[in-house]
C-alpha positions as CSV (number, residue, x, y, z in Angstrom):
1,M,-34.0,4.9,19.4
2,L,-34.5,4.3,15.7
3,L,-36.6,7.5,15.6
4,R,-33.7,9.5,17.0
5,I,-31.4,8.2,14.3
6,I,-33.9,9.0,11.6
7,V,-34.4,12.5,12.9
8,V,-30.6,13.1,12.9
9,I,-30.3,11.8,9.2
10,K,-33.3,13.9,8.1
11,T,-31.9,17.0,9.8
12,L,-28.4,16.6,8.3
13,G,-30.0,15.9,4.9
14,K,-32.3,18.9,5.0
15,N,-29.3,21.1,5.8
16,K,-27.1,19.4,3.1
17,L,-24.5,18.5,5.6
18,V,-22.0,15.6,5.2
19,L,-23.4,12.5,6.8
20,R,-20.4,10.3,7.3
21,E,-16.6,10.3,7.0
22,K,-14.1,7.5,6.6
23,N,-14.2,6.4,10.3
24,E,-17.4,4.7,11.2
25,K,-16.8,4.0,14.9
26,I,-18.6,5.7,17.7
27,Y,-16.5,8.0,20.0
28,Q,-13.6,8.2,17.5
29,E,-12.1,11.2,15.6
30,S,-13.5,12.0,12.2
31,N,-16.5,9.7,12.5
32,G,-18.9,12.1,10.7
33,N,-21.9,14.1,11.6
34,I,-24.4,11.2,12.1
35,L,-22.3,9.6,14.8
36,S,-21.2,12.9,16.3
37,L,-24.8,13.9,16.8
38,I,-25.7,10.4,18.2
39,E,-22.8,10.9,20.7
40,M,-24.3,14.2,21.7
41,I,-27.8,12.8,22.1
42,A,-26.4,10.0,24.2
43,N,-25.2,12.6,26.8
44,F,-28.9,13.2,27.6
45,D,-30.7,10.1,26.5
46,P,-30.6,6.9,28.5
47,I,-32.0,4.8,25.6
48,M,-29.2,5.9,23.3
49,Q,-26.7,5.4,26.1
50,E,-27.8,1.8,26.5
51,H,-27.6,1.1,22.8
52,I,-24.1,2.5,22.5
53,H,-23.1,0.6,25.6
54,R,-24.3,-2.7,24.0
55,I,-22.4,-1.9,20.8
56,K,-19.1,-1.0,22.6
57,S,-19.3,-4.1,24.8
58,D,-19.9,-6.4,21.7
59,E,-23.3,-7.4,23.0
60,I,-24.8,-6.7,19.5
61,N,-23.1,-6.9,16.2
62,N,-25.7,-5.7,13.8
63,H,-27.0,-2.4,15.1
64,Y,-28.7,0.8,14.0
65,L,-25.4,2.8,13.9
66,G,-23.7,0.6,11.4
67,H,-23.1,1.8,7.8
68,N,-25.6,-0.8,6.3
69,I,-28.5,0.4,8.3
70,Q,-27.4,4.0,7.8
71,N,-27.4,3.5,4.1
72,E,-30.9,2.0,4.1
73,L,-32.2,4.9,6.1
74,I,-30.5,7.4,4.0
75,N,-31.9,5.9,0.8
76,L,-35.4,5.7,2.3
77,L,-35.3,9.3,3.5
78,A,-33.6,10.8,0.4
79,S,-36.7,10.9,-1.7
80,E,-38.8,12.3,1.1
81,I,-36.4,15.2,1.6
82,K,-36.1,15.8,-2.1
83,N,-39.9,16.0,-2.5
84,K,-40.3,18.5,0.3
85,N,-37.7,20.9,-1.2
């Protein structure tokens, strides 16, 4: 599942697209490109569906779709993307 999120962030970064917006909640309006693409992937991917289900049912509080983890991934991937361009 983490690999899917990394690929989404790398793809958005390579294409210089906005990653997030003010809303950071899954399946809500204006939640940004990261979460929008994760929602799309969840339509076809049972692993992502399960992770989202666990988030929505409050089974997990610290998850890969939260802004802290997103920030970490963005920072880690930023230099890689810059070096390849």
